N, CA, C and O atoms as a DFTB+ gen file, in Angstrom:
600 C
 N C O
     1  1      42.846     -16.248      20.750
     2  2      41.999     -15.260      21.400
     3  2      41.927     -15.609      22.884
     4  3      41.801     -16.776      23.253
     5  1      42.006     -14.612      23.704
     6  2      41.977     -14.841      25.150
     7  2      40.558     -15.104      25.627
     8  3      39.594     -14.738      24.955
     9  1      40.431     -15.738      26.784
    10  2      39.127     -16.110      27.333
    11  2      38.250     -14.886      27.613
    12  3      37.066     -14.937      27.281
    13  1      38.750     -13.778      28.208
    14  2      37.879     -12.617      28.409
    15  2      37.341     -12.053      27.097
    16  3      36.193     -11.612      27.041
    17  1      38.141     -12.060      26.060
    18  2      37.685     -11.559      24.767
    19  2      36.599     -12.475      24.195
    20  3      35.608     -12.000      23.641
    21  1      36.794     -13.793      24.333
    22  2      35.785     -14.745      23.877
    23  2      34.479     -14.568      24.643
    24  3      33.398     -14.611      24.055
    25  1      34.581     -14.371      25.951
    26  2      33.399     -14.152      26.776
    27  2      32.671     -12.882      26.338
    28  3      31.444     -12.875      26.234
    29  1      33.415     -11.815      26.084
    30  2      32.812     -10.551      25.647
    31  2      32.117     -10.719      24.302
    32  3      31.022     -10.194      24.099
    33  1      32.747     -11.446      23.385
    34  2      32.159     -11.694      22.078
    35  2      30.870     -12.503      22.204
    36  3      29.873     -12.189      21.553
    37  1      30.887     -13.530      23.027
    38  2      29.692     -14.356      23.241
    39  2      28.573     -13.541      23.889
    40  3      27.410     -13.676      23.508
    41  1      28.912     -12.701      24.858
    42  2      27.905     -11.854      25.519
    43  2      27.290     -10.880      24.520
    44  3      26.081     -10.648      24.545
    45  1      28.110     -10.308      23.645
    46  2      27.594      -9.385      22.627
    47  2      26.654     -10.095      21.675
    48  3      25.617      -9.543      21.305
    49  1      26.998     -11.313      21.269
    50  2      26.145     -12.075      20.359
    51  2      24.800     -12.378      20.998
    52  3      23.761     -12.249      20.351
    53  1      24.813     -12.778      22.262
    54  2      23.562     -13.067      22.981
    55  2      22.726     -11.796      23.111
    56  3      21.508     -11.839      22.932
    57  1      23.359     -10.676      23.418
    58  2      22.643      -9.404      23.558
    59  2      21.987      -8.995      22.249
    60  3      20.831      -8.573      22.240
    61  1      22.709      -9.115      21.153
    62  2      22.165      -8.732      19.858
    63  2      21.033      -9.637      19.416
    64  3      20.123      -9.186      18.721
    65  1      21.068     -10.886      19.798
    66  2      20.009     -11.815      19.421
    67  2      18.667     -11.396      20.003
    68  3      17.624     -11.707      19.428
    69  1      18.673     -10.700      21.125
    70  2      17.437     -10.241      21.754
    71  2      16.890      -8.963      21.150
    72  3      15.842      -8.484      21.581
    73  1      17.574      -8.394      20.156
    74  2      17.167      -7.110      19.581
    75  2      16.460      -7.259      18.250
    76  3      16.349      -6.284      17.506
    77  1      15.977      -8.450      17.925
    78  2      15.382      -8.657      16.618
    79  2      14.023      -7.993      16.456
    80  3      13.571      -7.791      15.329
    81  1      13.377      -7.657      17.528
    82  2      12.033      -7.092      17.463
    83  2      11.989      -5.789      18.254
    84  3      11.227      -5.662      19.213
    85  1      12.801      -4.833      17.851
    86  2      12.894      -3.565      18.568
    87  2      12.447      -2.464      17.646
    88  3      12.821      -2.525      16.474
    89  1      11.699      -1.479      18.035
    90  2      11.138      -1.276      19.365
    91  2       9.951      -2.208      19.632
    92  3       9.357      -2.766      18.709
    93  1       9.629      -2.358      20.900
    94  2       8.567      -3.273      21.307
    95  2       7.333      -2.508      21.808
    96  3       7.417      -1.360      22.247
    97  1       6.217      -3.177      21.724
    98  2       4.963      -2.698      22.309
    99  2       4.636      -3.627      23.475
   100  3       4.328      -4.796      23.245
   101  1       4.693      -3.149      24.716
   102  2       4.366      -4.030      25.845
   103  2       2.975      -4.662      25.736
   104  3       2.775      -5.801      26.156
   105  1       2.020      -3.923      25.175
   106  2       0.667      -4.461      25.035
   107  2       0.375      -4.957      23.620
   108  3      -0.757      -5.331      23.314
   109  1       1.398      -4.962      22.752
   110  2       1.251      -5.541      21.417
   111  2       0.343      -4.787      20.472
   112  3      -0.319      -5.403      19.637
   113  1       0.293      -3.474      20.581
   114  2      -0.635      -2.688      19.752
   115  2      -0.420      -2.916      18.262
   116  3      -1.373      -3.230      17.549
   117  1       0.801      -2.768      17.779
   118  2       1.050      -2.898      16.342
   119  2       0.717      -4.301      15.850
   120  3       0.108      -4.452      14.791
   121  1       1.100      -5.315      16.591
   122  2       0.771      -6.688      16.193
   123  2      -0.740      -6.909      16.164
   124  3      -1.258      -7.551      15.251
   125  1      -1.447      -6.378      17.163
   126  2      -2.911      -6.538      17.200
   127  2      -3.560      -5.818      16.030
   128  3      -4.465      -6.358      15.394
   129  1      -3.102      -4.592      15.737
   130  2      -3.656      -3.821      14.619
   131  2      -3.493      -4.611      13.317
   132  3      -4.429      -4.715      12.523
   133  1      -2.311      -5.157      13.111
   134  2      -2.072      -5.933      11.881
   135  2      -2.887      -7.220      11.853
   136  3      -3.406      -7.596      10.802
   137  1      -3.007      -7.897      12.982
   138  2      -3.752      -9.157      13.039
   139  2      -5.251      -8.936      12.863
   140  3      -5.911      -9.687      12.145
   141  1      -5.790      -7.904      13.518
   142  2      -7.235      -7.637      13.449
   143  2      -7.610      -6.805      12.230
   144  3      -8.787      -6.675      11.894
   145  1      -6.601      -6.244      11.574
   146  2      -6.792      -5.408      10.382
   147  2      -7.684      -4.195      10.646
   148  3      -8.429      -3.750       9.772
   149  1      -7.592      -3.670      11.873
   150  2      -8.308      -2.431      12.212
   151  2      -7.585      -1.744      13.366
   152  3      -6.923      -2.391      14.178
   153  1      -7.725      -0.425      13.421
   154  2      -7.213       0.333      14.556
   155  2      -8.267       1.336      14.986
   156  3      -8.980       1.909      14.162
   157  1      -8.350       1.537      16.303
   158  2      -9.408       2.331      16.922
   159  2      -8.930       3.777      17.083
   160  3      -7.924       4.044      17.740
   161  1      -9.670       4.696      16.472
   162  2      -9.277       6.103      16.437
   163  2     -10.346       6.963      17.095
   164  3     -11.528       6.867      16.764
   165  1      -9.917       7.802      18.028
   166  2     -10.795       8.811      18.597
   167  2     -10.500      10.130      17.919
   168  3      -9.348      10.562      17.868
   169  1     -11.522      10.768      17.400
   170  2     -11.370      12.039      16.706
   171  2     -11.979      13.131      17.576
   172  3     -13.188      13.166      17.803
   173  1     -11.117      14.020      18.056
   174  2     -11.589      15.099      18.920
   175  2     -12.372      16.094      18.075
   176  3     -11.857      16.627      17.092
   177  1     -13.627      16.342      18.466
   178  2     -14.492      17.274      17.746
   179  2     -14.013      18.702      17.992
   180  3     -13.488      18.953      19.077
   181  1     -14.149      19.642      17.084
   182  2     -14.674      19.441      15.734
   183  2     -13.610      18.813      14.841
   184  3     -12.420      19.101      14.973
   185  1     -14.048      17.968      13.948
   186  2     -13.088      17.274      13.101
   187  2     -13.068      17.785      11.672
   188  3     -12.466      17.160      10.799
   189  1     -13.705      18.893      11.428
   190  2     -13.594      19.546      10.126
   191  2     -12.843      20.852      10.323
   192  3     -12.800      21.390      11.430
   193  1     -12.268      21.347       9.277
   194  2     -11.503      22.584       9.373
   195  2     -10.218      22.469       8.596
   196  3     -10.075      21.584       7.752
   197  1      -9.266      23.367       8.875
   198  2      -8.052      23.416       8.072
   199  2      -7.235      22.124       8.063
   200  3      -6.579      21.827       7.065
   201  1      -7.259      21.360       9.139
   202  2      -6.444      20.159       9.194
   203  2      -7.161      18.875       8.841
   204  3      -6.561      17.801       8.880
   205  1      -8.448      18.965       8.493
   206  2      -9.230      17.744       8.254
   207  2      -8.627      16.907       7.133
   208  3      -8.547      15.684       7.255
   209  1      -8.204      17.537       6.054
   210  2      -7.613      16.787       4.935
   211  2      -6.304      16.133       5.345
   212  3      -6.024      15.000       4.955
   213  1      -5.498      16.847       6.134
   214  2      -4.235      16.268       6.618
   215  2      -4.505      15.065       7.518
   216  3      -3.775      14.076       7.466
   217  1      -5.544      15.143       8.339
   218  2      -5.913      14.023       9.196
   219  2      -6.335      12.807       8.392
   220  3      -5.955      11.680       8.710
   221  1      -7.120      13.037       7.349
   222  2      -7.548      11.931       6.490
   223  2      -6.346      11.316       5.757
   224  3      -6.253      10.095       5.624
   225  1      -5.434      12.166       5.288
   226  2      -4.239      11.663       4.593
   227  2      -3.390      10.817       5.551
   228  3      -2.874       9.769       5.163
   229  1      -3.250      11.268       6.783
   230  2      -2.486      10.527       7.781
   231  2      -3.107       9.162       8.040
   232  3      -2.407       8.149       8.049
   233  1      -4.417       9.132       8.250
   234  2      -5.089       7.851       8.492
   235  2      -4.939       6.907       7.299
   236  3      -4.791       5.697       7.474
   237  1      -4.978       7.463       6.093
   238  2      -4.764       6.653       4.894
   239  2      -3.368       6.058       4.858
   240  3      -3.193       4.906       4.462
   241  1      -2.374       6.833       5.269
   242  2      -0.992       6.348       5.297
   243  2      -0.830       5.238       6.339
   244  3      -0.168       4.232       6.085
   245  1      -1.438       5.430       7.507
   246  2      -1.355       4.407       8.555
   247  2      -2.058       3.134       8.085
   248  3      -1.557       2.031       8.305
   249  1      -3.205       3.282       7.446
   250  2      -3.934       2.126       6.937
   251  2      -3.081       1.358       5.927
   252  3      -3.020       0.129       5.972
   253  1      -2.427       2.072       5.024
   254  2      -1.586       1.416       4.013
   255  2      -0.383       0.724       4.657
   256  3       0.005      -0.367       4.239
   257  1       0.201       1.355       5.665
   258  2       1.395       0.801       6.311
   259  2       1.088      -0.438       7.156
   260  3       1.958      -1.287       7.350
   261  1      -0.136      -0.543       7.654
   262  2      -0.481      -1.647       8.556
   263  2      -1.376      -2.701       7.913
   264  3      -1.497      -3.812       8.430
   265  1      -2.008      -2.357       6.780
   266  2      -2.991      -3.267       6.199
   267  2      -4.271      -3.294       7.004
   268  3      -5.046      -4.245       6.910
   269  1      -4.499      -2.256       7.795
   270  2      -5.666      -2.183       8.688
   271  2      -6.486      -0.934       8.369
   272  3      -5.964       0.041       7.828
   273  1      -7.751      -0.975       8.703
   274  2      -8.636       0.164       8.475
   275  2      -8.971       0.858       9.793
   276  3      -9.140       0.198      10.818
   277  1      -9.068       2.204       9.768
   278  2      -9.440       2.908      11.000
   279  2     -10.918       2.733      11.324
   280  3     -11.774       2.780      10.441
   281  1     -11.197       2.532      12.596
   282  2     -12.566       2.526      13.111
   283  2     -12.651       3.804      13.932
   284  3     -12.056       3.902      15.005
   285  1     -13.396       4.783      13.423
   286  2     -13.355       6.148      13.959
   287  2     -14.590       6.441      14.793
   288  3     -15.714       6.091      14.433
   289  1     -14.342       7.097      15.922
   290  2     -15.436       7.643      16.722
   291  2     -15.050       9.054      17.142
   292  3     -13.895       9.321      17.474
   293  1     -16.019       9.945      17.123
   294  2     -15.780      11.336      17.493
   295  2     -16.224      11.571      18.934
   296  3     -17.115      10.895      19.448
   297  1     -15.584      12.539      19.564
   298  2     -15.951      12.874      20.928
   299  2     -15.152      14.062      21.415
   300  3     -14.426      14.695      20.648
   301  1     -15.289      14.357      22.692
   302  2     -14.526      15.460      23.265
   303  2     -13.197      14.942      23.798
   304  3     -13.030      13.744      24.027
   305  1     -12.267      15.848      23.989
   306  2     -10.873      15.500      24.277
   307  2     -10.707      14.634      25.523
   308  3     -10.102      13.564      25.450
   309  1     -11.220      15.068      26.638
   310  2     -10.948      14.366      27.902
   311  2     -11.354      12.895      27.882
   312  3     -10.533      12.039      28.213
   313  1     -12.597      12.571      27.503
   314  2     -12.965      11.151      27.494
   315  2     -12.142      10.326      26.497
   316  3     -11.776       9.188      26.789
   317  1     -11.853      10.898      25.324
   318  2     -11.071      10.151      24.336
   319  2      -9.648       9.915      24.813
   320  3      -9.121       8.813      24.657
   321  1      -9.020      10.925      25.388
   322  2      -7.645      10.774      25.870
   323  2      -7.581       9.806      27.053
   324  3      -6.611       9.061      27.192
   325  1      -8.590       9.814      27.888
   326  2      -8.650       8.856      28.999
   327  2      -8.756       7.428      28.463
   328  3      -8.084       6.524      28.960
   329  1      -9.593       7.226      27.456
   330  2      -9.738       5.900      26.847
   331  2      -8.448       5.464      26.149
   332  3      -8.111       4.280      26.139
   333  1      -7.733       6.422      25.568
   334  2      -6.430       6.123      24.976
   335  2      -5.465       5.625      26.047
   336  3      -4.791       4.612      25.866
   337  1      -5.408       6.341      27.154
   338  2      -4.540       5.944      28.271
   339  2      -4.864       4.543      28.771
   340  3      -3.969       3.793      29.162
   341  1      -6.136       4.197      28.758
   342  2      -6.585       2.894      29.266
   343  2      -6.475       1.782      28.221
   344  3      -6.793       0.628      28.509
   345  1      -6.026       2.123      27.008
   346  2      -5.852       1.122      25.961
   347  2      -7.110       0.777      25.198
   348  3      -7.121      -0.195      24.442
   349  1      -8.180       1.552      25.375
   350  2      -9.429       1.297      24.658
   351  2      -9.419       1.897      23.259
   352  3     -10.221       1.510      22.409
   353  1      -8.506       2.847      23.015
   354  2      -8.278       3.421      21.690
   355  2      -6.803       3.248      21.364
   356  3      -5.965       3.177      22.262
   357  1      -6.492       3.182      20.075
   358  2      -5.105       3.054      19.639
   359  2      -4.496       4.399      19.276
   360  3      -3.274       4.553      19.278
   361  1      -5.333       5.358      18.970
   362  2      -4.882       6.637      18.443
   363  2      -5.974       7.669      18.674
   364  3      -7.162       7.361      18.582
   365  1      -5.567       8.886      18.973
   366  2      -6.490      10.015      19.027
   367  2      -5.910      11.085      18.120
   368  3      -4.698      11.295      18.094
   369  1      -6.776      11.762      17.374
   370  2      -6.348      12.886      16.543
   371  2      -7.176      14.078      16.955
   372  3      -8.401      13.999      17.045
   373  1      -6.494      15.193      17.207
   374  2      -7.242      16.384      17.578
   375  2      -6.357      17.603      17.720
   376  3      -5.131      17.511      17.782
   377  1      -7.016      18.747      17.771
   378  2      -6.330      20.015      17.970
   379  2      -5.953      20.136      19.437
   380  3      -6.774      19.912      20.327
   381  1      -4.697      20.496      19.672
   382  2      -4.221      20.592      21.035
   383  2      -3.258      21.758      21.154
   384  3      -2.401      21.955      20.292
   385  1      -3.397      22.526      22.218
   386  2      -2.481      23.629      22.488
   387  2      -1.120      23.058      22.839
   388  3      -1.026      21.994      23.452
   389  1      -0.077      23.756      22.455
   390  2       1.281      23.246      22.674
   391  2       1.640      23.051      24.142
   392  3       2.591      22.332      24.446
   393  1       0.900      23.675      25.063
   394  2       1.189      23.524      26.492
   395  2       0.101      22.733      27.222
   396  3      -0.146      22.959      28.406
   397  1      -0.532      21.826      26.526
   398  2      -1.587      21.013      27.129
   399  2      -1.033      20.170      28.279
   400  3       0.078      19.649      28.184
   401  1      -1.797      20.034      29.360
   402  2      -1.357      19.168      30.453
   403  2      -1.271      17.692      30.042
   404  3      -0.612      16.908      30.724
   405  1      -1.915      17.306      28.958
   406  2      -1.857      15.920      28.487
   407  2      -0.496      15.584      27.900
   408  3      -0.179      14.407      27.727
   409  1       0.311      16.583      27.592
   410  2       1.597      16.352      26.917
   411  2       2.511      15.404      27.685
   412  3       3.361      14.755      27.075
   413  1       2.363      15.305      28.991
   414  2       3.217      14.412      29.772
   415  2       2.594      13.024      29.975
   416  3       3.272      12.107      30.440
   417  1       1.330      12.864      29.637
   418  2       0.631      11.597      29.877
   419  2       0.519      10.709      28.646
   420  3       0.290       9.505      28.763
   421  1       0.677      11.299      27.472
   422  2       0.523      10.568      26.218
   423  2       1.690      10.931      25.299
   424  3       2.496      11.807      25.616
   425  1       1.767      10.262      24.180
   426  2       2.831      10.525      23.213
   427  2       2.276      11.408      22.097
   428  3       1.475      10.959      21.277
   429  1       2.710      12.670      22.074
   430  2       2.288      13.610      21.039
   431  2       3.210      13.454      19.842
   432  3       4.429      13.570      19.966
   433  1       2.629      13.195      18.698
   434  2       3.392      12.951      17.480
   435  2       3.490      14.230      16.648
   436  3       2.824      15.215      16.966
   437  1       4.300      14.237      15.597
   438  2       4.460      15.455      14.794
   439  2       3.120      15.976      14.276
   440  3       2.237      15.196      13.921
   441  1       2.978      17.310      14.237
   442  2       1.691      17.899      13.836
   443  2       1.341      17.621      12.384
   444  3       2.202      17.585      11.504
   445  1       0.051      17.425      12.166
   446  2      -0.475      17.248      10.818
   447  2      -0.832      18.589      10.206
   448  3      -0.800      18.755       8.987
   449  1      -1.171      19.547      11.059
   450  2      -1.506      20.915      10.650
   451  2      -1.362      21.786      11.891
   452  3      -1.373      21.283      13.015
   453  1      -1.228      23.091      11.683
   454  2      -1.173      23.992      12.840
   455  2      -1.699      25.365      12.481
   456  3      -1.650      25.804      11.332
   457  1      -2.204      26.026      13.512
   458  2      -2.716      27.385      13.410
   459  2      -2.072      28.196      14.521
   460  3      -1.988      27.738      15.660
   461  1      -1.615      29.408      14.191
   462  2      -1.020      30.276      15.198
   463  2      -2.094      31.258      15.657
   464  3      -2.721      31.937      14.844
   465  1      -2.295      31.323      16.976
   466  2      -3.250      32.248      17.562
   467  2      -2.487      33.218      18.455
   468  3      -1.299      33.012      18.702
   469  1      -3.134      34.264      18.943
   470  2      -2.452      35.170      19.867
   471  2      -2.002      34.473      21.158
   472  3      -1.134      34.980      21.869
   473  1      -2.591      33.319      21.455
   474  2      -2.273      32.592      22.687
   475  2      -1.291      31.444      22.467
   476  3      -0.969      30.719      23.408
   477  1      -0.819      31.274      21.255
   478  2       0.124      30.205      20.958
   479  2      -0.328      29.369      19.781
   480  3      -1.306      29.697      19.109
   481  1       0.387      28.292      19.538
   482  2       0.069      27.409      18.420
   483  2      -0.965      26.367      18.832
   484  3      -0.879      25.766      19.903
   485  1      -1.935      26.173      17.959
   486  2      -2.878      25.078      18.091
   487  2      -2.498      24.092      16.990
   488  3      -2.512      24.427      15.806
   489  1      -2.161      22.879      17.401
   490  2      -1.683      21.899      16.432
   491  2      -2.648      20.730      16.339
   492  3      -3.178      20.264      17.348
   493  1      -2.870      20.263      15.119
   494  2      -3.638      19.037      14.917
   495  2      -2.646      17.894      15.043
   496  3      -1.755      17.734      14.209
   497  1      -2.809      17.100      16.100
   498  2      -1.818      16.081      16.427
   499  2      -2.401      14.679      16.431
   500  3      -3.534      14.472      16.865
   501  1      -1.634      13.727      15.951
   502  2      -1.925      12.339      16.275
   503  2      -1.341      12.086      17.673
   504  3      -0.243      12.547      17.984
   505  1      -2.062      11.374      18.484
   506  2      -1.668      11.147      19.882
   507  2      -1.777       9.651      20.163
   508  3      -2.799       9.026      19.882
   509  1      -0.705       9.090      20.721
   510  2      -0.681       7.660      21.018
   511  2      -0.442       7.430      22.502
   512  3      -0.026       8.334      23.227
   513  1      -0.710       6.220      22.934
   514  2      -0.484       5.837      24.322
   515  2       1.012       5.652      24.549
   516  3       1.698       5.025      23.741
   517  1       1.504       6.191      25.634
   518  2       2.916       6.046      25.982
   519  2       3.298       4.579      26.099
   520  3       2.512       3.751      26.560
   521  1       4.515       4.271      25.675
   522  2       5.084       2.946      25.870
   523  2       4.913       1.983      24.714
   524  3       5.668       1.016      24.609
   525  1       3.946       2.215      23.845
   526  2       3.726       1.314      22.705
   527  2       4.668       1.748      21.575
   528  3       4.239       2.314      20.570
   529  1       5.955       1.470      21.767
   530  2       7.000       2.089      20.960
   531  2       7.031       1.673      19.502
   532  3       7.351       2.504      18.651
   533  1       6.716       0.432      19.171
   534  2       6.678       0.037      17.760
   535  2       5.536       0.772      17.052
   536  3       5.708       1.262      15.936
   537  1       4.389       0.845      17.692
   538  2       3.227       1.558      17.160
   539  2       3.552       3.048      17.025
   540  3       3.262       3.655      15.994
   541  1       4.145       3.632      18.050
   542  2       4.502       5.056      18.033
   543  2       5.499       5.328      16.906
   544  3       5.383       6.342      16.219
   545  1       6.464       4.450      16.709
   546  2       7.457       4.643      15.650
   547  2       6.787       4.662      14.283
   548  3       7.101       5.511      13.449
   549  1       5.868       3.732      14.049
   550  2       5.151       3.720      12.773
   551  2       4.336       5.005      12.610
   552  3       4.395       5.647      11.561
   553  1       3.579       5.382      13.641
   554  2       2.759       6.593      13.568
   555  2       3.617       7.835      13.361
   556  3       3.251       8.723      12.591
   557  1       4.747       7.901      14.040
   558  2       5.637       9.055      13.920
   559  2       6.107       9.228      12.470
   560  3       6.089      10.335      11.933
   561  1       6.522       8.138      11.855
   562  2       6.975       8.207      10.465
   563  2       5.870       8.651       9.523
   564  3       6.111       9.452       8.620
   565  1       4.669       8.143       9.721
   566  2       3.552       8.517       8.849
   567  2       3.114       9.958       9.099
   568  3       2.704      10.648       8.165
   569  1       3.194      10.419      10.345
   570  2       2.848      11.812      10.651
   571  2       3.857      12.768      10.012
   572  3       3.476      13.800       9.462
   573  1       5.137      12.423      10.085
   574  2       6.169      13.259       9.459
   575  2       5.931      13.350       7.954
   576  3       6.083      14.419       7.365
   577  1       5.562      12.243       7.337
   578  2       5.344      12.219       5.894
   579  2       4.085      12.982       5.482
   580  3       4.051      13.589       4.411
   581  1       3.054      12.955       6.325
   582  2       1.771      13.557       5.966
   583  2       1.578      14.956       6.526
   584  3       0.664      15.663       6.101
   585  1       2.416      15.377       7.471
   586  2       2.136      16.585       8.234
   587  2       2.808      17.850       7.770
   588  3       3.168      18.009       6.603
   589  1       2.965      18.746       8.723
   590  2       3.512      20.079       8.492
   591  2       4.995      19.976       8.144
   592  3       5.757      19.390       8.912
   593  1       5.423      20.524       7.019
   594  2       6.855      20.489       6.692
   595  2       7.658      21.283       7.712
   596  3       7.201      22.303       8.228
   597  1       8.864      20.797       7.994
   598  2       9.711      21.504       8.973
   599  2      10.444      22.639       8.322
   600  3      11.202      23.345       8.987
């Protein structure tokens, strides 16, 4: 084997060794949730209605997948989403219009339920903080399993 080929093989091995924990959470959300056995959820009021059962099923799936229990607090959208951005909450669940200005600031996950209005779709969404990719990946899978069929 030639030296450039050996170098390429060694570089590939070193690169792959760094991929054992992908995707990553820069702030360690998933690891913290599992270690503390709880995750902080903001529930945008009103939290009863057509999607309430889907929201409860989703939280149950996340709890089972992480071994953690949700610690839920209800409130209005703006303060909860701001706290999510600041890392004070791990997850927000609430009804959101498909063209919400928050769509670029947070990670909107697959809908748990949706209602069509004359002004567009209102979707009950799990919402996570951008960048916490391992946590988002877990939430995304559980939302797909618990939510609106495609």
